[in-house]
C-alpha positions as a printed NumPy array, in Angstrom:
array([[-59.046,  27.676, -23.573],
       [-58.67 ,  31.067, -25.26 ],
       [-57.956,  34.397, -23.68 ],
       [-60.981,  36.662, -23.3  ],
       [-59.074,  39.813, -24.255],
       [-58.012,  38.455, -27.666],
       [-60.197,  37.73 , -30.67 ],
       [-59.751,  34.677, -32.923],
       [-57.   ,  36.45 , -34.89 ],
       [-55.02 ,  37.356, -31.769],
       [-56.029,  41.016, -31.777],
       [-56.637,  42.714, -28.435],
       [-60.24 ,  43.514, -27.607],
       [-62.344,  44.711, -24.737],
       [-64.625,  41.937, -23.505],
       [-68.276,  42.568, -24.39 ],
       [-70.286,  42.32 , -21.168],
       [-73.439,  43.801, -22.706],
       [-75.456,  40.586, -22.426],
       [-74.459,  39.813, -18.841],
       [-76.952,  40.647, -16.092],
       [-76.218,  43.463, -13.667],
       [-75.565,  42.06 , -10.207],
       [-74.385,  43.439,  -6.896],
       [-70.635,  42.843,  -6.871],
       [-67.966,  43.187,  -4.206],
       [-64.223,  42.583,  -4.201],
       [-61.771,  42.732,  -1.305],
       [-58.023,  43.079,  -1.888],
       [-55.207,  43.168,   0.643],
       [-51.562,  44.197,   0.708],
       [-48.747,  44.826,   3.155],
       [-46.027,  47.443,   3.474],
       [-43.159,  45.979,   5.498],
       [-40.981,  48.495,   7.341],
       [-38.561,  48.901,  10.189],
       [-39.804,  48.918,  13.797],
       [-38.628,  52.54 ,  14.029],
       [-40.885,  53.542,  11.15 ],
       [-43.859,  51.801,  12.768],
       [-43.171,  53.742,  15.982],
       [-42.895,  57.019,  14.031],
       [-46.305,  56.371,  12.447],
       [-47.85 ,  55.423,  15.81 ],
       [-46.435,  58.554,  17.43 ],
       [-47.483,  60.72 ,  14.472],
       [-43.947,  61.935,  13.779],
       [-43.545,  61.119,  10.097],
       [-42.234,  64.197,   8.249],
       [-44.913,  64.286,   5.53 ],
       [-47.93 ,  63.897,   7.833],
       [-50.261,  60.967,   8.54 ],
       [-49.433,  58.235,   6.017],
       [-52.393,  56.035,   6.967],
       [-55.158,  58.572,   6.377],
       [-53.419,  59.858,   3.253],
       [-53.151,  56.276,   1.965],
       [-56.858,  55.682,   2.605],
       [-57.798,  58.731,   0.54 ],
       [-55.31 ,  57.9  ,  -2.224],
       [-56.674,  54.358,  -2.501],
       [-60.268,  55.546,  -2.769],
       [-59.362,  58.103,  -5.432],
       [-57.317,  55.525,  -7.362],
       [-60.168,  53.001,  -7.456],
       [-62.286,  55.645,  -9.173],
       [-59.633,  55.931, -11.915],
       [-59.021,  52.224, -12.556],
       [-60.44 ,  52.226, -16.086],
       [-57.966,  54.998, -16.992],
       [-55.001,  53.034, -15.627],
       [-55.662,  49.444, -16.727],
       [-56.045,  48.838, -20.468],
       [-59.347,  47.189, -21.453],
       [-60.813,  47.613, -17.953],
       [-64.49 ,  48.579, -18.017],
       [-65.706,  51.826, -16.454],
       [-67.816,  50.961, -13.428],
       [-70.277,  52.981, -11.378],
       [-68.749,  52.362,  -7.967],
       [-71.246,  52.205,  -5.113],
       [-68.51 ,  52.433,  -2.51 ],
       [-64.8  ,  52.046,  -1.936],
       [-63.205,  51.734,   1.473],
       [-59.563,  51.33 ,   2.432],
       [-58.693,  50.161,   5.922],
       [-55.225,  50.383,   7.437],
       [-53.854,  48.356,  10.312],
       [-50.493,  49.098,  11.85 ],
       [-48.677,  46.019,  13.194],
       [-45.147,  45.397,  14.478],
       [-43.652,  44.825,  11.002],
       [-45.591,  47.422,   9.022],
       [-49.03 ,  48.255,   7.666],
       [-51.772,  45.907,   6.445],
       [-54.096,  47.459,   3.888],
       [-57.552,  46.178,   2.944],
       [-59.595,  47.674,   0.102],
       [-63.247,  46.865,  -0.503],
       [-64.983,  47.96 ,  -3.711],
       [-68.7  ,  47.59 ,  -4.502],
       [-70.827,  48.129,  -7.596],
       [-74.017,  47.059,  -9.346],
       [-72.694,  46.122, -12.771],
       [-72.143,  43.491, -15.469],
       [-68.51 ,  42.868, -14.524],
       [-66.55 ,  42.554, -11.308],
       [-64.668,  45.099,  -9.224],
       [-61.505,  43.108,  -8.533],
       [-59.335,  45.549, -10.485],
       [-60.752,  48.5  ,  -8.545],
       [-60.008,  46.827,  -5.202],
       [-56.494,  45.893,  -6.37 ],
       [-55.855,  49.415,  -7.649],
       [-57.046,  50.914,  -4.361],
       [-54.816,  48.711,  -2.218],
       [-51.817,  49.141,  -4.542],
       [-51.991,  52.934,  -4.594],
       [-52.613,  53.019,  -0.847],
       [-49.429,  50.955,  -0.369],
       [-47.474,  53.223,  -2.712],
       [-48.708,  56.228,  -0.726],
       [-47.516,  54.742,   2.575],
       [-44.154,  54.136,   0.913],
       [-43.983,  57.693,  -0.421],
       [-44.972,  59.251,   2.908],
       [-42.427,  57.195,   4.891],
       [-39.468,  56.912,   2.494],
       [-37.658,  59.789,   4.213],
       [-37.324,  57.646,   7.346],
       [-37.151,  54.141,   5.81 ],
       [-35.732,  53.451,   2.363],
       [-35.832,  49.675,   2.856],
       [-39.638,  49.303,   2.969],
       [-41.186,  46.556,   0.858],
       [-44.653,  46.367,  -0.67 ],
       [-45.816,  42.768,  -0.735],
       [-48.665,  40.25 ,  -0.806],
       [-51.136,  42.284,  -2.881],
       [-54.005,  40.013,  -3.863],
       [-57.775,  39.621,  -4.052],
       [-59.106,  37.637,  -1.105],
       [-62.848,  37.77 ,  -1.782],
       [-65.2  ,  38.309,  -4.69 ],
       [-69.001,  38.203,  -4.739],
       [-71.518,  38.635,  -7.54 ],
       [-71.611,  37.482, -11.127],
       [-71.322,  33.77 , -11.917],
       [-69.61 ,  32.798,  -8.677],
       [-68.506,  33.937,  -5.245],
       [-65.167,  32.928,  -3.782],
       [-62.851,  33.553,  -0.883],
       [-59.143,  32.732,  -0.849],
       [-56.804,  31.982,   2.009],
       [-55.868,  35.118,   3.911]])
């Protein structure tokens, strides 16, 4: 099986999706920022020095998804219908979930992954003054719909 981003001579190429039908497509990606219990309390009590990391992360993730084609080589530009980033504070940190939607000829997995990754980086940036040992982990796509197939992975 060959790689879709290489031609027969091994040269990089952007995949031609021109003949594929436009379908309604959705992708959901998740990630976690692990942190100290003290940092979780500081977020809950709204005493992080740089402001609210969760709302800032939501906005950063949405903005990042809109720039995915500028960040990832060979990624197609997509007309995003919507992007949402949800945050959930739990005892060990923050769970992030990004959902991206479009009507297009190719999927939005990269946009969902970009959104959740930048949201996680934003939480890290906003909390690093109180916790330098945070870890960003478990970033992955957990659901994809549209195109040739739909799938859901283990959460």
